[in-house]
C-alpha positions as CSV (number, residue, x, y, z in Angstrom):
1,M,38.4,-183.5,-61.3
2,R,36.1,-180.9,-62.9
3,N,38.5,-180.7,-65.9
4,L,38.8,-184.5,-66.2
5,P,38.6,-186.6,-68.3
6,G,40.1,-184.8,-71.3
7,R,41.5,-186.0,-74.6
8,R,45.0,-185.9,-73.2
9,T,44.2,-187.2,-69.8
10,L,45.9,-190.3,-68.6
11,P,43.7,-192.9,-66.8
12,V,43.6,-192.8,-63.1
13,Y,43.8,-196.2,-61.2
14,I,43.5,-196.3,-57.4
15,L,44.7,-199.5,-55.7
16,Y,43.8,-199.3,-52.0
17,D,45.6,-202.1,-50.2
18,E,44.6,-203.0,-46.6
19,F,41.3,-201.1,-47.1
20,G,39.8,-203.1,-44.2
21,H,42.1,-201.3,-41.8
22,S,40.8,-197.8,-42.6
23,T,37.6,-195.9,-42.4
24,I,36.8,-193.3,-45.0
25,P,33.6,-191.2,-44.4
26,N,31.1,-191.3,-47.3
27,F,33.3,-193.7,-49.2
28,A,30.5,-195.2,-51.3
29,S,29.3,-191.8,-52.6
30,T,32.9,-190.6,-53.1
31,A,33.8,-193.7,-55.1
32,N,30.6,-193.5,-57.2
33,T,31.3,-189.8,-58.0
34,I,35.0,-190.2,-59.0
35,R,34.1,-193.3,-61.1
36,G,32.0,-190.9,-63.2
37,Y,35.2,-189.2,-64.1
38,G,36.8,-192.4,-65.4
39,V,38.7,-193.3,-62.2
40,S,39.1,-197.0,-61.5
41,I,39.1,-198.1,-57.8
42,S,40.3,-201.4,-56.5
43,I,40.2,-202.2,-52.8
44,V,42.1,-205.1,-51.2
45,L,40.6,-206.9,-48.2
46,Q,41.8,-209.9,-46.3
47,S,38.2,-210.9,-45.6
48,I,34.8,-209.6,-46.8
49,S,33.9,-209.4,-43.1
50,Q,36.3,-206.5,-42.7
51,L,33.8,-204.2,-44.5
52,S,31.0,-205.0,-42.0
53,A,33.3,-204.6,-39.1
54,R,34.4,-201.1,-40.2
55,Y,31.3,-199.7,-41.9
56,G,28.4,-201.8,-40.6
57,A,26.5,-204.4,-42.6
58,E,24.2,-202.1,-44.6
59,Y,27.0,-199.7,-45.7
60,A,29.3,-202.6,-46.4
61,N,26.7,-203.9,-48.8
62,S,26.5,-200.5,-50.4
63,I,30.3,-200.5,-50.9
64,Q,30.2,-204.0,-52.3
65,G,27.4,-203.1,-54.7
66,G,29.6,-200.3,-56.2
67,F,32.1,-202.8,-57.5
68,N,31.9,-204.6,-60.8
69,T,34.7,-207.2,-60.4
70,Y,35.6,-209.4,-57.5
71,L,38.7,-211.6,-57.2
72,T,39.8,-214.1,-54.5
73,Y,42.8,-216.3,-54.0
74,A,43.1,-219.7,-52.2
75,G,42.6,-219.8,-48.5
76,A,39.6,-217.5,-48.2
77,D,37.9,-217.5,-44.8
78,P,34.5,-219.1,-44.6
79,E,32.5,-215.8,-45.0
80,T,34.5,-214.7,-48.1
81,A,34.2,-218.2,-49.6
82,E,30.4,-218.2,-49.1
83,F,30.3,-214.7,-50.7
84,F,32.0,-216.0,-53.8
85,E,29.8,-219.0,-53.9
86,R,26.7,-216.7,-53.9
87,I,28.0,-214.2,-56.5
88,A,29.4,-217.0,-58.9
89,G,25.8,-218.1,-59.3
90,R,23.9,-221.3,-59.8
91,V,23.5,-223.8,-62.6
92,R,20.0,-224.9,-63.8
93,E,19.6,-228.1,-65.7
94,R,16.4,-229.2,-67.4
95,Q,16.0,-232.6,-69.1
96,R,13.1,-234.1,-71.0
97,E,12.5,-237.8,-71.0
98,Q,11.8,-237.8,-74.7
99,F,11.7,-235.1,-77.4
100,L,7.9,-234.9,-77.6
101,N,7.3,-235.8,-74.0
102,H,7.0,-232.6,-71.9
103,V,7.8,-234.2,-68.6
104,E,10.9,-232.3,-67.4
105,Q,13.4,-233.0,-64.7
106,Y,14.9,-229.9,-63.1
107,Q,18.1,-229.6,-61.1
108,E,19.8,-226.6,-59.6
109,Y,23.2,-226.4,-57.9
110,N,26.1,-223.9,-57.2
111,L,28.5,-223.2,-60.0
112,I,31.2,-223.4,-57.3
113,N,30.8,-224.3,-53.7
114,A,32.4,-222.4,-50.8
115,G,34.7,-225.3,-50.1
116,E,36.0,-225.2,-53.7
117,V,36.6,-221.5,-53.4
118,R,38.6,-221.9,-50.3
119,T,40.7,-224.7,-51.7
120,I,41.5,-223.4,-55.2
121,S,45.1,-223.9,-56.2
122,S,47.6,-221.5,-54.8
123,D,48.5,-220.5,-58.4
124,Q,44.9,-219.6,-59.3
125,A,42.4,-216.8,-58.6
126,L,38.6,-216.8,-59.0
127,V,37.3,-213.8,-60.9
128,V,33.6,-212.8,-61.0
129,S,33.0,-209.7,-63.1
130,G,29.7,-208.0,-64.0
131,N,27.6,-209.9,-66.4
132,K,30.4,-212.3,-67.4
133,Q,30.8,-216.0,-66.4
134,P,33.1,-216.5,-63.5
135,I,36.6,-217.8,-64.4
136,K,39.6,-219.3,-62.7
137,V,42.8,-217.7,-63.9
138,E,46.4,-218.8,-63.5
139,T,48.4,-216.4,-61.4
140,T,52.1,-215.8,-60.4
141,P,53.0,-214.1,-57.2
142,Y,55.0,-210.9,-57.9
143,F,58.0,-212.3,-56.0
144,N,58.1,-215.3,-58.3
145,N,58.2,-213.1,-61.4
146,W,61.7,-211.6,-61.8
147,S,60.5,-208.5,-63.6
148,M,57.8,-207.6,-61.1
149,K,60.2,-208.4,-58.2
150,R,62.7,-206.0,-59.7
151,H,60.1,-203.3,-60.2
152,S,58.9,-203.6,-56.6
153,K,62.3,-202.7,-55.3
154,K,62.5,-199.4,-57.3
155,G,60.6,-197.4,-54.7
156,R,58.1,-194.6,-55.5
157,A,58.2,-192.5,-58.6
158,R,59.7,-189.1,-58.4
159,L,57.4,-186.6,-59.9
160,P,58.6,-183.3,-61.4
161,L,57.2,-180.1,-59.7
162,P,54.6,-178.4,-61.9
163,D,54.6,-174.7,-62.6
164,N,51.9,-174.1,-60.0
165,S,53.1,-176.0,-56.9
166,R,49.7,-175.7,-55.2
167,N,48.3,-178.2,-57.6
168,R,51.1,-180.7,-57.0
169,L,50.2,-184.4,-56.9
170,Q,51.8,-185.8,-53.9
171,Y,52.7,-189.2,-52.6
172,V,51.7,-189.6,-49.0
173,E,53.0,-192.6,-46.9
174,L,50.4,-193.8,-44.5
175,S,52.7,-195.9,-42.3
């Protein structure tokens, strides 16, 4: 990593599926360090509560704080739905009775409620990213997309051996 990123360096993306079933010591500091080298990390959880169960509440908050974008699909458990309700934000409305009259009415409510997060359409996802407004996006499961389904059956990529085999990038199955 000391030599990365260079002008001819390809981007590095890490997709860590089933993250809630593993424990990585010092994950937050490691993730923050490698992000400084331009590495993108995405973790996949079934529930936000998996982080607290594995890492404890404070460290789970530290891990969550290191991510810029959050995404959920329909059927989120109550804790995950409430998490998305909180991070999606609130709406504030102010109304004046008349243009010159400074008597204001003020109302505040959730942009999206936990129940709405839990029951979004099965072909949608809710995305909350950085300083952007939350959005619902249309999604297609990979198994309903013929191209993605075909690619998923190809198996892992075979990498050529470099000249110096000690620096070889390796695919490691965890199952």
